[in-house]
C-alpha positions in Angstrom: 4.8 -86.6 -28.6 7.6 -84.1 -27.9 6.2 -80.7 -27.2 7.3 -77.5 -28.9 8.4 -76.2 -25.5 10.6 -79.2 -24.9 12.3 -78.8 -28.3 12.9 -75.1 -27.6 14.4 -75.7 -24.2 16.6 -78.5 -25.6 17.9 -76.0 -28.2 18.5 -73.5 -25.4 20.6 -76.0 -23.6 22.6 -76.8 -26.7 23.1 -73.1 -27.4 21.3 -73.3 -30.7 19.0 -70.5 -29.9 19.9 -67.0 -28.7 16.4 -65.5 -28.8 12.8 -66.5 -28.5 10.4 -65.0 -31.0 6.6 -65.3 -30.4 3.6 -63.8 -32.2 0.8 -63.2 -29.7 -2.5 -61.8 -30.9 -1.6 -58.2 -31.3 2.2 -57.9 -31.5 5.4 -59.9 -32.1 7.5 -60.3 -29.0 11.1 -61.3 -29.0 13.0 -62.2 -25.8 16.8 -62.2 -26.3 18.2 -65.0 -24.1 21.7 -65.1 -25.7 24.7 -64.2 -23.6 25.9 -61.4 -25.9 22.9 -59.1 -25.2 23.6 -56.9 -28.2 20.3 -55.1 -27.8 20.8 -54.2 -24.2 20.1 -50.5 -23.5 23.1 -48.6 -22.3 23.5 -45.2 -20.6 26.1 -42.5 -20.3 27.9 -41.6 -17.1 25.5 -39.4 -15.0 27.7 -36.8 -13.2 24.9 -35.7 -10.9 24.4 -39.3 -9.6 28.2 -39.7 -9.3 28.4 -36.6 -7.2 25.6 -37.8 -5.0 27.7 -40.8 -3.9 29.1 -40.0 -0.4 32.9 -39.7 -0.4 33.0 -42.1 2.6 31.2 -44.9 0.7 33.6 -47.7 -0.3 32.5 -49.9 -3.2 33.0 -53.6 -2.8 35.4 -53.5 -5.8 37.2 -50.4 -7.1 35.6 -49.1 -10.3 32.9 -51.7 -10.2 29.2 -51.7 -9.1 28.7 -55.1 -7.5 25.1 -56.3 -7.7 23.5 -59.5 -6.4 20.7 -61.0 -8.6 18.7 -64.2 -8.3 18.1 -65.9 -11.7 14.6 -67.1 -10.8 13.2 -67.0 -14.3 12.5 -64.9 -17.4 11.8 -62.2 -18.1 13.3 -60.6 -14.9 16.4 -62.7 -14.5 17.4 -66.0 -15.9 20.5 -67.8 -17.2 21.3 -67.2 -20.9 21.8 -70.0 -23.4 25.4 -70.4 -22.2 24.1 -71.4 -18.8 26.2 -68.9 -16.9 25.4 -65.4 -18.0 22.4 -63.8 -16.3 20.0 -61.9 -18.6 16.7 -60.2 -18.2 15.0 -57.0 -17.2 16.7 -56.8 -13.8 20.1 -57.4 -15.3 19.4 -54.7 -17.9 18.5 -52.2 -15.2 21.6 -53.1 -13.2 23.6 -52.3 -16.3 21.9 -48.9 -16.7 22.7 -48.0 -13.1 26.3 -49.1 -13.4 26.6 -47.0 -16.5 25.1 -44.0 -14.7 27.6 -44.4 -11.9 30.5 -44.7 -14.4 31.4 -48.2 -13.2 31.7 -51.6 -14.7 28.8 -53.9 -13.7 29.8 -56.9 -11.6 26.6 -59.1 -11.5 26.7 -61.8 -8.9 24.1 -64.6 -9.2 22.8 -65.7 -5.7 20.0 -67.8 -4.3 17.1 -65.6 -3.3 17.3 -66.6 0.4 21.0 -65.5 0.5 20.8 -61.9 -0.6 19.8 -60.3 2.8 22.8 -61.7 4.7 25.1 -61.1 1.8 24.1 -57.4 1.4 24.2 -56.8 5.2 27.7 -58.3 5.4 29.0 -56.1 2.6 29.4 -58.7 -0.2 27.5 -56.5 -2.6 26.9 -52.8 -3.1 23.2 -53.5 -4.0 20.6 -56.1 -4.8 18.6 -55.7 -8.0 16.3 -58.8 -8.0 12.6 -58.0 -7.9 12.9 -57.1 -4.2 9.6 -55.5 -3.0 9.7 -52.7 -0.4 8.3 -53.8 2.9 8.2 -52.1 6.3 10.1 -55.0 7.8 12.9 -54.9 5.2 13.2 -51.2 5.6 14.4 -51.8 9.2 17.6 -53.4 7.7 17.9 -51.9 4.2 17.5 -48.7 2.2 15.5 -48.8 -1.1 15.4 -46.9 -4.4 12.3 -47.9 -6.3 12.5 -48.8 -10.0 9.3 -50.9 -10.9 5.8 -51.4 -9.8 5.2 -54.7 -8.0 2.3 -56.2 -10.0 0.4 -59.4 -10.2 -1.4 -60.2 -13.4 -4.9 -61.5 -14.2 -4.6 -63.7 -17.3 -7.2 -65.8 -19.1 -7.4 -68.1 -22.1 -7.1 -66.2 -25.4 -10.6 -67.0 -26.4 -12.1 -66.2 -22.9 -15.2 -63.9 -22.9 -13.7 -62.1 -19.9 -12.8 -58.6 -21.0 -11.3 -56.9 -17.9 -10.7 -57.4 -14.2 -10.1 -54.1 -12.4 -11.9 -54.5 -9.1 -13.5 -57.1 -6.9 -16.9 -57.1 -8.6 -15.3 -58.0 -11.9 -14.1 -61.3 -10.4 -17.3 -62.3 -8.7 -18.0 -66.0 -9.2 -14.9 -66.6 -11.3 -12.7 -69.7 -10.8 -9.3 -68.2 -10.1 -6.0 -70.1 -9.8 -3.8 -68.7 -7.1 -0.8 -69.9 -5.1 -1.5 -70.9 -1.5 0.0 -68.6 1.1 0.9 -65.9 -1.4 0.3 -62.2 -1.2 -2.1 -62.5 -4.1 -4.1 -65.1 -2.3 -4.4 -62.7 0.7 -5.7 -59.9 -1.6 -8.2 -62.2 -3.4 -9.6 -63.5 -0.1 -10.3 -59.9 0.8 -11.9 -59.3 -2.6 -14.1 -62.3 -2.0 -15.2 -60.9 1.4 -16.1 -57.6 -0.2 -18.2 -59.3 -2.9 -20.1 -61.3 -0.3 -20.8 -58.1 1.7 -22.1 -56.5 -1.5 -24.4 -59.4 -2.3 -22.2 -60.7 -5.1 -20.8 -64.2 -5.6 -17.5 -65.0 -3.8 -14.3 -65.8 -5.7 -13.8 -69.5 -6.3 -10.0 -69.9 -5.6 -8.3 -72.9 -6.9 -4.9 -74.4 -5.8 -2.5 -76.6 -7.7 0.8 -78.1 -6.9 2.9 -76.6 -9.7 2.7 -74.2 -12.6 2.3 -76.7 -15.5 -0.7 -78.1 -13.7 -2.1 -74.6 -13.3 -1.7 -73.8 -17.0 -3.3 -77.1 -18.0 -6.3 -76.3 -15.7 -6.7 -72.9 -17.4 -6.3 -74.3 -20.9 -8.8 -77.1 -20.3 -11.5 -74.7 -18.9 -11.4 -76.0 -15.4 -10.5 -72.5 -14.3 -11.3 -69.0 -15.7 -8.3 -67.0 -14.5 -4.8 -67.4 -13.3 -3.2 -64.8 -10.9 0.6 -64.7 -10.6 3.4 -62.2 -10.6 2.8 -60.2 -13.8 6.2 -60.5 -15.3 6.1 -64.3 -15.2 2.8 -64.4 -17.0 4.0 -61.9 -19.6 6.7 -64.4 -20.6 4.3 -67.4 -20.5 1.8 -65.6 -22.7 4.5 -64.9 -25.3 5.9 -68.4 -25.1 2.6 -70.4 -25.2 0.4 -68.0 -27.2 -2.8 -69.2 -25.6 -3.4 -66.8 -22.7 -3.8 -63.0 -22.5 -3.8 -60.3 -19.8 -7.1 -58.8 -18.6 -5.9 -56.8 -15.7 -3.2 -56.2 -13.2 -3.2 -56.0 -9.4 -0.8 -54.1 -7.2 1.0 -56.3 -4.7 0.2 -53.7 -2.1 -3.5 -53.5 -2.9 -5.4 -51.2 -2.2 -2.1 -49.2 -2.2 0.7 -49.4 -4.7 3.7 -51.6 -3.9 7.0 -51.0 -5.6 10.1 -53.1 -6.4 13.4 -51.4 -5.5 17.2 -51.6 -5.5 18.2 -52.7 -2.0 21.3 -51.2 -0.3 22.8 -51.5 3.2 20.9 -49.4 5.7 22.7 -46.1 6.2 25.4 -46.7 3.6 24.5 -43.4 1.9 24.4 -45.0 -1.6 20.6 -45.0 -1.9 20.0 -41.3 -2.8 22.5 -41.6 -5.7 20.6 -44.6 -7.0 17.3 -42.9 -6.8 18.7 -39.9 -8.6 20.2 -42.1 -11.3 16.9 -43.9 -11.8 14.9 -40.7 -12.1 17.4 -39.4 -14.7 17.0 -42.7 -16.6 13.3 -42.3 -16.5 13.6 -38.7 -17.8 15.9 -39.5 -20.7 13.9 -42.5 -21.9 16.5 -45.2 -21.3 14.4 -46.7 -18.5 11.3 -47.1 -20.6 13.3 -48.6 -23.5 14.8 -51.2 -21.1 11.4 -52.3 -19.8 9.9 -52.4 -23.3 12.7 -54.8 -24.3 11.2 -57.3 -22.0 7.5 -56.3 -22.6 7.2 -54.9 -19.1 6.1 -51.4 -19.9 3.0 -52.0 -17.7 5.3 -52.0 -14.6 7.0 -48.7 -15.3 7.1 -46.1 -12.5 6.6 -42.4 -13.1 9.4 -41.6 -10.7 11.8 -43.3 -8.3 11.5 -42.8 -4.5 13.8 -43.4 -1.6 12.3 -45.6 1.1 8.6 -45.1 0.3 5.9 -46.7 2.4 6.1 -50.5 1.9 4.0 -53.5 2.6 3.0 -53.6 6.3 4.0 -56.3 8.7 1.3 -59.0 8.9 
């Protein structure tokens, strides 16, 4: 039998669909994956941000804001139905910043592993691609935060689990997590805390790939899946059989943020932080996140080079 997902993806490849419309339990969610992006939120030129750009700073291309982005998957960044245009929440935010700087956006798709060298060597003005702030990265780059770095707890739609907010809520649960990931590190600490408190440990489960993980959850072999929040938001809308019961900061027990990365000492970062805070204040930022159902990841304000994940 050909699955609904296979049919949809085939239509994407053929260019027959420009948007995905799903109806989860409480709201209808539409993800626009067409290259035109007619619903993209745009901003006006922000004179205060423009004035904050150092006169000595030279953009990669005159009148353009050149941004590297890794199309790793929806809803953050993925290829549109034309198989060449990058769309998603990070692409939308890059457009807002370019608008604020009064420049045309030049979005450059790159492999994730290539962005640090490309940015350091001056190929791009910035990287906007779900880059988390870490103390190690701060040694080479400057950061202007624009989203919370969240992992999500998702369960089957009919699961009796109501909420997972702290270690005791997960005691004894069978939780799917990626081996060697930051979320695994956090959940292992949660398990230790539960044992010390006389509660059951977490039963962590590992699978080779995401389809196998989702089958295990759907079949009842696991109770919860933990993954980057944005990925699970898209899967929940697409498959309509899982729901969110909590979020977990990538920097637990502290908050960990995602940021625009710029070359260390280039002087551009303060203008980007200012532009982001003005977008937060005028509501454009929130509308752009809502377009991809990522309101949960909104920041109250942008910061320049905040504390990041420590070196492990």
